[in-house]
MARZA-918794 format. One line per field, with one value per residue: residue number from 0; residue in three letters; x, y, z of N, C-alpha, C in turn. Coordinates in steps of 0.02 Angstrom, whole numbers. Layout:
BEGIN
pos: c(NUM / ...);
code: c(Ala / ...);
n.east: c(X / ...);
n.north: c(Y / ...);
n.up: c(Z / ...);
ca.east: c(X / ...);
ca.north: c(Y / ...);
ca.up: c(Z / ...);
c.east: c(X / ...);
c.north: c(Y / ...);
c.up: c(Z / ...);
//
This chain:
BEGIN
pos: c(0 / 1 / 2 / 3 / 4 / 5 / 6 / 7 / 8 / 9 / 10 / 11 / 12 / 13 / 14 / 15 / 16 / 17 / 18 / 19 / 20 / 21 / 22 / 23 / 24 / 25 / 26 / 27 / 28 / 29 / 30 / 31 / 32 / 33 / 34 / 35 / 36 / 37 / 38 / 39 / 40 / 41 / 42 / 43 / 44 / 45 / 46 / 47 / 48 / 49 / 50 / 51 / 52 / 53 / 54 / 55 / 56 / 57 / 58 / 59 / 60 / 61 / 62 / 63 / 64 / 65 / 66 / 67 / 68 / 69 / 70 / 71 / 72 / 73 / 74 / 75 / 76 / 77 / 78 / 79 / 80 / 81 / 82 / 83 / 84 / 85 / 86 / 87 / 88 / 89 / 90 / 91 / 92 / 93 / 94 / 95 / 96 / 97 / 98 / 99 / 100 / 101 / 102 / 103 / 104 / 105 / 106 / 107 / 108 / 109 / 110 / 111 / 112 / 113 / 114 / 115 / 116 / 117 / 118 / 119 / 120 / 121 / 122 / 123 / 124 / 125 / 126 / 127 / 128 / 129 / 130 / 131 / 132 / 133 / 134 / 135 / 136 / 137 / 138 / 139 / 140 / 141 / 142 / 143 / 144 / 145 / 146 / 147 / 148 / 149 / 150 / 151 / 152 / 153 / 154 / 155 / 156 / 157 / 158 / 159 / 160 / 161 / 162 / 163 / 164 / 165 / 166 / 167 / 168 / 169 / 170 / 171 / 172 / 173 / 174 / 175 / 176 / 177);
code: c(Unk / Unk / Unk / Unk / Unk / Unk / Unk / Unk / Unk / Unk / Unk / Unk / Unk / Unk / Unk / Unk / Unk / Unk / Unk / Unk / Unk / Unk / Unk / Unk / Unk / Unk / Unk / Unk / Unk / Unk / Unk / Unk / Unk / Unk / Unk / Unk / Unk / Unk / Unk / Unk / Unk / Unk / Unk / Unk / Unk / Unk / Unk / Unk / Unk / Unk / Unk / Unk / Unk / Unk / Unk / Unk / Unk / Unk / Unk / Unk / Unk / Unk / Unk / Unk / Unk / Unk / Unk / Unk / Unk / Unk / Unk / Unk / Unk / Unk / Unk / Unk / Unk / Unk / Unk / Unk / Unk / Unk / Unk / Unk / Unk / Unk / Unk / Unk / Unk / Unk / Unk / Unk / Unk / Unk / Unk / Unk / Unk / Unk / Unk / Unk / Unk / Unk / Unk / Unk / Unk / Unk / Unk / Unk / Unk / Unk / Unk / Unk / Unk / Unk / Unk / Unk / Unk / Unk / Unk / Unk / Unk / Unk / Unk / Unk / Unk / Unk / Unk / Unk / Unk / Unk / Unk / Unk / Unk / Unk / Unk / Unk / Unk / Unk / Unk / Unk / Unk / Unk / Unk / Unk / Unk / Unk / Unk / Unk / Unk / Unk / Unk / Unk / Unk / Unk / Unk / Unk / Unk / Unk / Unk / Unk / Unk / Unk / Unk / Unk / Unk / Unk / Unk / Unk / Unk / Unk / Unk / Unk / Unk / Unk / Unk / Unk / Unk / Unk);
n.east: c(-111 / -278 / -346 / -460 / -459 / -336 / -355 / -462 / -406 / -305 / -374 / -466 / -381 / -324 / -439 / -480 / -375 / -394 / -522 / -493 / -401 / -485 / -578 / -493 / -460 / -587 / -609 / -504 / -540 / -656 / -601 / -525 / -614 / -650 / -721 / -857 / -939 / -1047 / -1173 / -1117 / -1158 / -1183 / -1057 / -995 / -1069 / -1033 / -897 / -901 / -966 / -872 / -768 / -824 / -844 / -710 / -665 / -740 / -684 / -553 / -568 / -615 / -501 / -406 / -473 / -475 / -340 / -317 / -361 / -267 / -152 / -28 / 58 / 40 / -57 / -85 / -215 / -158 / -40 / -97 / -145 / -49 / 88 / 243 / 249 / 235 / 317 / 326 / 379 / 397 / 405 / 332 / 207 / 176 / 158 / 34 / -45 / -33 / -85 / -218 / -264 / -250 / -342 / -459 / -463 / -482 / -607 / -682 / -680 / -765 / -888 / -909 / -913 / -997 / -972 / -842 / -726 / -724 / -599 / -509 / -563 / -542 / -402 / -369 / -432 / -349 / -253 / -285 / -216 / -90 / -124 / -156 / -30 / 42 / -33 / -7 / 129 / 120 / 49 / 142 / 251 / 217 / 127 / 91 / 88 / 169 / 275 / 220 / 183 / 52 / 1 / 92 / 67 / -65 / -49 / 32 / -59 / -152 / -72 / -45 / -175 / -210 / -106 / -134 / -256 / -214 / -126 / -185 / -216 / -92 / -31 / -108 / -76 / 56 / 57 / 82 / -17 / -115 / -67 / -104);
n.north: c(963 / 954 / 887 / 803 / 768 / 703 / 593 / 532 / 496 / 410 / 311 / 263 / 205 / 101 / 27 / -9 / -95 / -198 / -243 / -285 / -388 / -476 / -505 / -570 / -683 / -746 / -767 / -855 / -964 / -1000 / -1035 / -1147 / -1240 / -1269 / -1346 / -1268 / -1178 / -1099 / -1085 / -1101 / -999 / -894 / -866 / -823 / -706 / -629 / -617 / -544 / -427 / -379 / -350 / -247 / -150 / -130 / -61 / 58 / 111 / 128 / 230 / 330 / 344 / 392 / 510 / 584 / 606 / 694 / 810 / 842 / 956 / 961 / 860 / 878 / 802 / 782 / 745 / 680 / 631 / 537 / 445 / 408 / 306 / 333 / 472 / 548 / 644 / 609 / 474 / 388 / 252 / 174 / 239 / 217 / 79 / 70 / 140 / 62 / -58 / -20 / 14 / -108 / -182 / -116 / -153 / -291 / -287 / -232 / -339 / -423 / -364 / -399 / -535 / -635 / -627 / -659 / -789 / -920 / -971 / -869 / -762 / -809 / -816 / -680 / -640 / -696 / -602 / -528 / -572 / -519 / -386 / -381 / -410 / -298 / -198 / -229 / -201 / -63 / -19 / -48 / 29 / 160 / 225 / 336 / 273 / 165 / 112 / 82 / -30 / -87 / -77 / -152 / -275 / -292 / -301 / -416 / -510 / -509 / -557 / -684 / -739 / -736 / -815 / -939 / -968 / -979 / -1086 / -1222 / -1216 / -1197 / -1314 / -1409 / -1375 / -1413 / -1549 / -1674 / -1708 / -1855 / -1967 / -2091);
n.up: c(957 / 999 / 1151 / 1135 / 998 / 990 / 1080 / 1013 / 888 / 931 / 1009 / 913 / 821 / 897 / 932 / 803 / 770 / 864 / 825 / 694 / 722 / 791 / 690 / 599 / 674 / 685 / 548 / 517 / 595 / 529 / 405 / 432 / 458 / 588 / 733 / 793 / 925 / 896 / 768 / 598 / 507 / 595 / 647 / 530 / 506 / 619 / 593 / 472 / 518 / 612 / 525 / 449 / 549 / 580 / 466 / 480 / 597 / 556 / 462 / 548 / 627 / 532 / 490 / 608 / 625 / 522 / 577 / 668 / 736 / 789 / 737 / 585 / 457 / 286 / 167 / 59 / 118 / 199 / 112 / 19 / 24 / 112 / 103 / 213 / 336 / 465 / 549 / 428 / 377 / 471 / 470 / 337 / 336 / 399 / 305 / 186 / 235 / 267 / 139 / 70 / 144 / 109 / -25 / -13 / 48 / -57 / -147 / -81 / -103 / -233 / -234 / -283 / -417 / -439 / -464 / -344 / -294 / -329 / -258 / -130 / -123 / -133 / -17 / 79 / 91 / 198 / 308 / 281 / 289 / 426 / 485 / 439 / 503 / 634 / 640 / 614 / 727 / 829 / 794 / 756 / 841 / 980 / 1099 / 1089 / 1164 / 1284 / 1416 / 1426 / 1296 / 1223 / 1282 / 1242 / 1102 / 1100 / 1149 / 1045 / 941 / 991 / 992 / 854 / 807 / 871 / 809 / 680 / 680 / 663 / 527 / 467 / 508 / 440 / 309 / 308 / 306 / 190 / 45 / 27 / -89 / -130);
ca.east: c(-174 / -319 / -352 / -514 / -436 / -283 / -385 / -503 / -361 / -270 / -420 / -494 / -330 / -319 / -501 / -477 / -329 / -427 / -575 / -460 / -374 / -542 / -604 / -445 / -468 / -649 / -599 / -461 / -581 / -700 / -563 / -498 / -672 / -646 / -786 / -875 / -996 / -1101 / -1185 / -1069 / -1183 / -1176 / -986 / -983 / -1098 / -991 / -836 / -918 / -981 / -809 / -730 / -855 / -827 / -639 / -662 / -767 / -636 / -494 / -588 / -615 / -430 / -377 / -507 / -452 / -270 / -319 / -375 / -209 / -113 / 40 / 90 / -12 / -59 / -130 / -249 / -108 / 4 / -134 / -163 / 9 / 142 / 309 / 246 / 233 / 382 / 321 / 389 / 371 / 396 / 278 / 144 / 162 / 130 / -37 / -78 / -37 / -131 / -286 / -282 / -260 / -405 / -512 / -466 / -515 / -677 / -714 / -692 / -824 / -947 / -916 / -897 / -1037 / -948 / -772 / -718 / -713 / -527 / -477 / -586 / -510 / -332 / -369 / -453 / -293 / -213 / -303 / -160 / -38 / -151 / -150 / 41 / 59 / -66 / 30 / 190 / 100 / 32 / 201 / 304 / 195 / 85 / 121 / 89 / 204 / 320 / 183 / 174 / -16 / -8 / 133 / 29 / -124 / -24 / 54 / -120 / -180 / -27 / -56 / -241 / -205 / -61 / -171 / -307 / -179 / -88 / -213 / -212 / -22 / -18 / -141 / -38 / 121 / 47 / 75 / -80 / -110 / -69 / -122);
ca.north: c(930 / 961 / 822 / 761 / 742 / 655 / 532 / 501 / 464 / 356 / 257 / 234 / 160 / 41 / -11 / -38 / -151 / -253 / -270 / -321 / -450 / -520 / -527 / -618 / -745 / -777 / -790 / -914 / -1019 / -1022 / -1066 / -1212 / -1283 / -1289 / -1359 / -1205 / -1182 / -1064 / -1107 / -1072 / -936 / -842 / -848 / -784 / -640 / -593 / -602 / -489 / -367 / -355 / -321 / -182 / -104 / -113 / -9 / 120 / 139 / 151 / 295 / 376 / 355 / 436 / 575 / 622 / 628 / 753 / 869 / 852 / 1016 / 951 / 824 / 883 / 756 / 801 / 687 / 645 / 595 / 481 / 398 / 388 / 284 / 365 / 544 / 580 / 654 / 579 / 402 / 369 / 180 / 152 / 266 / 183 / 13 / 81 / 160 / 4 / -105 / 5 / 9 / -179 / -202 / -89 / -195 / -354 / -270 / -225 / -406 / -452 / -337 / -434 / -605 / -679 / -621 / -678 / -860 / -931 / -978 / -802 / -723 / -835 / -794 / -609 / -636 / -714 / -541 / -500 / -587 / -468 / -325 / -385 / -403 / -227 / -159 / -242 / -159 / 7 / -8 / -51 / 75 / 228 / 256 / 372 / 227 / 105 / 83 / 70 / -102 / -110 / -84 / -209 / -333 / -297 / -327 / -485 / -550 / -515 / -601 / -752 / -762 / -750 / -873 / -1000 / -981 / -996 / -1148 / -1280 / -1207 / -1209 / -1386 / -1444 / -1361 / -1446 / -1620 / -1687 / -1740 / -1927 / -1979 / -2160);
ca.up: c(946 / 1059 / 1184 / 1107 / 934 / 1004 / 1107 / 962 / 840 / 965 / 1026 / 852 / 792 / 940 / 924 / 736 / 772 / 901 / 782 / 640 / 750 / 804 / 625 / 572 / 713 / 662 / 479 / 518 / 621 / 474 / 350 / 453 / 471 / 658 / 765 / 826 / 970 / 863 / 699 / 551 / 480 / 646 / 649 / 469 / 516 / 667 / 556 / 426 / 557 / 640 / 469 / 432 / 603 / 572 / 415 / 508 / 645 / 518 / 434 / 605 / 645 / 482 / 491 / 667 / 613 / 478 / 619 / 711 / 720 / 816 / 682 / 534 / 400 / 231 / 139 / 18 / 163 / 227 / 59 / -21 / 69 / 114 / 93 / 279 / 367 / 532 / 549 / 362 / 369 / 515 / 444 / 273 / 351 / 411 / 242 / 142 / 266 / 258 / 68 / 55 / 175 / 66 / -85 / 6 / 58 / -123 / -176 / -48 / -137 / -298 / -221 / -327 / -486 / -440 / -448 / -272 / -279 / -334 / -201 / -69 / -125 / -116 / 52 / 123 / 101 / 263 / 353 / 267 / 319 / 498 / 501 / 430 / 555 / 696 / 635 / 620 / 797 / 872 / 772 / 742 / 893 / 1037 / 1156 / 1065 / 1214 / 1346 / 1429 / 1413 / 1224 / 1202 / 1305 / 1198 / 1038 / 1111 / 1154 / 977 / 904 / 1017 / 969 / 782 / 801 / 890 / 758 / 617 / 689 / 629 / 454 / 448 / 518 / 385 / 249 / 312 / 295 / 118 / 24 / 16 / -162 / -143);
c.east: c(-215 / -333 / -403 / -491 / -383 / -310 / -427 / -459 / -329 / -317 / -451 / -444 / -324 / -380 / -502 / -432 / -361 / -483 / -545 / -433 / -430 / -572 / -559 / -453 / -532 / -642 / -556 / -499 / -628 / -661 / -534 / -553 / -670 / -717 / -802 / -936 / -1058 / -1114 / -1138 / -1093 / -1175 / -1103 / -968 / -1010 / -1057 / -926 / -847 / -929 / -917 / -767 / -758 / -840 / -753 / -632 / -686 / -715 / -571 / -509 / -588 / -544 / -398 / -407 / -484 / -381 / -268 / -331 / -316 / -169 / -41 / 83 / 40 / -2 / -105 / -164 / -201 / -62 / -31 / -150 / -104 / 66 / 206 / 307 / 244 / 304 / 384 / 325 / 364 / 359 / 336 / 210 / 126 / 136 / 55 / -75 / -87 / -86 / -204 / -309 / -292 / -326 / -464 / -519 / -499 / -589 / -715 / -727 / -752 / -888 / -962 / -904 / -936 / -1014 / -875 / -768 / -696 / -638 / -491 / -498 / -550 / -436 / -326 / -385 / -396 / -246 / -229 / -250 / -103 / -60 / -140 / -77 / 63 / 29 / -31 / 94 / 174 / 85 / 95 / 256 / 282 / 161 / 123 / 127 / 131 / 251 / 285 / 171 / 104 / -28 / 32 / 97 / -32 / -103 / -2 / -6 / -151 / -137 / -37 / -123 / -239 / -160 / -95 / -224 / -274 / -144 / -120 / -209 / -141 / -4 / -49 / -102 / 29 / 117 / 39 / 10 / -66 / -118 / -91 / -192);
c.north: c(939 / 891 / 776 / 729 / 689 / 589 / 496 / 464 / 402 / 297 / 224 / 187 / 96 / -3 / -45 / -99 / -211 / -285 / -310 / -388 / -500 / -547 / -580 / -685 / -782 / -805 / -852 / -975 / -1046 / -1059 / -1134 / -1263 / -1311 / -1303 / -1299 / -1215 / -1149 / -1094 / -1068 / -1004 / -879 / -819 / -806 / -713 / -598 / -572 / -542 / -423 / -336 / -321 / -253 / -130 / -83 / -56 / 58 / 152 / 160 / 220 / 347 / 393 / 404 / 506 / 617 / 646 / 688 / 817 / 886 / 913 / 1010 / 916 / 824 / 832 / 785 / 737 / 646 / 604 / 535 / 427 / 371 / 369 / 324 / 440 / 583 / 588 / 624 / 504 / 371 / 294 / 155 / 176 / 231 / 113 / 19 / 98 / 99 / -48 / -84 / -1 / -63 / -204 / -177 / -131 / -262 / -343 / -262 / -292 / -439 / -427 / -374 / -508 / -652 / -676 / -642 / -753 / -869 / -933 / -910 / -759 / -745 / -814 / -721 / -601 / -653 / -654 / -508 / -516 / -538 / -401 / -325 / -378 / -330 / -183 / -169 / -201 / -86 / 24 / -3 / 0 / 148 / 263 / 289 / 326 / 164 / 74 / 70 / -5 / -127 / -120 / -143 / -274 / -346 / -327 / -400 / -532 / -562 / -563 / -674 / -779 / -780 / -811 / -938 / -1018 / -1003 / -1063 / -1209 / -1276 / -1221 / -1283 / -1427 / -1435 / -1398 / -1521 / -1632 / -1723 / -1814 / -1940 / -2049 / -2166);
c.up: c(1009 / 1086 / 1154 / 1041 / 945 / 1030 / 1056 / 912 / 870 / 979 / 965 / 820 / 832 / 932 / 855 / 735 / 809 / 860 / 725 / 665 / 763 / 740 / 594 / 609 / 690 / 591 / 476 / 545 / 567 / 420 / 368 / 466 / 542 / 684 / 808 / 871 / 938 / 795 / 651 / 523 / 530 / 651 / 588 / 477 / 565 / 632 / 509 / 463 / 586 / 585 / 450 / 486 / 600 / 522 / 442 / 555 / 611 / 489 / 490 / 627 / 596 / 482 / 550 / 657 / 566 / 518 / 665 / 689 / 747 / 763 / 625 / 477 / 348 / 207 / 96 / 62 / 195 / 174 / 19 / 27 / 59 / 97 / 158 / 306 / 438 / 526 / 483 / 353 / 408 / 490 / 379 / 284 / 363 / 348 / 197 / 170 / 256 / 185 / 46 / 84 / 135 / 3 / -70 / 16 / -8 / -156 / -143 / -80 / -202 / -292 / -268 / -400 / -494 / -426 / -375 / -255 / -281 / -275 / -138 / -66 / -105 / -41 / 101 / 133 / 168 / 315 / 343 / 297 / 394 / 521 / 494 / 484 / 622 / 697 / 644 / 693 / 840 / 853 / 766 / 800 / 949 / 1098 / 1142 / 1117 / 1281 / 1356 / 1412 / 1338 / 1197 / 1223 / 1261 / 1130 / 1045 / 1117 / 1085 / 935 / 926 / 991 / 894 / 771 / 817 / 838 / 693 / 621 / 654 / 553 / 430 / 455 / 461 / 320 / 248 / 299 / 220 / 103 / 11 / -58 / -179 / -171);
//
């Protein structure tokens, strides 16, 4: 792989993961009705923008990998899980995560035609996407054993965990039936 293609694929994947993690944190803050310093509409717009940027960087990551000549990927191998000979499980985590994210994104286009509860249930798949993307990052990438990448992933896990904690705590408290 020529250096530019390798750095583009690598950096686009890492940036996509950071954007996804940030979008998940903003989404969790919105869903827990946390007291926010910004107006709610502004947080929603940042969340939406981060999600759209995530999609762009995922496409850039995949497109750059198509240009790779060291570990060649076909379009089929990028779209169909377990067809790649290169780390099939790890690559498949990324494929499934990207496809689930695309499905969640499509439901956003039709949000006004989908019942709110159904849209919200589908939207919670973003946590599954994020877990899969974390696995993909830590198992597939060429930098997977580098301390800086492990630290970056640990920071993202901590941020998502902190944003998720109030939601899990609220779910653990039984509803008052009195």
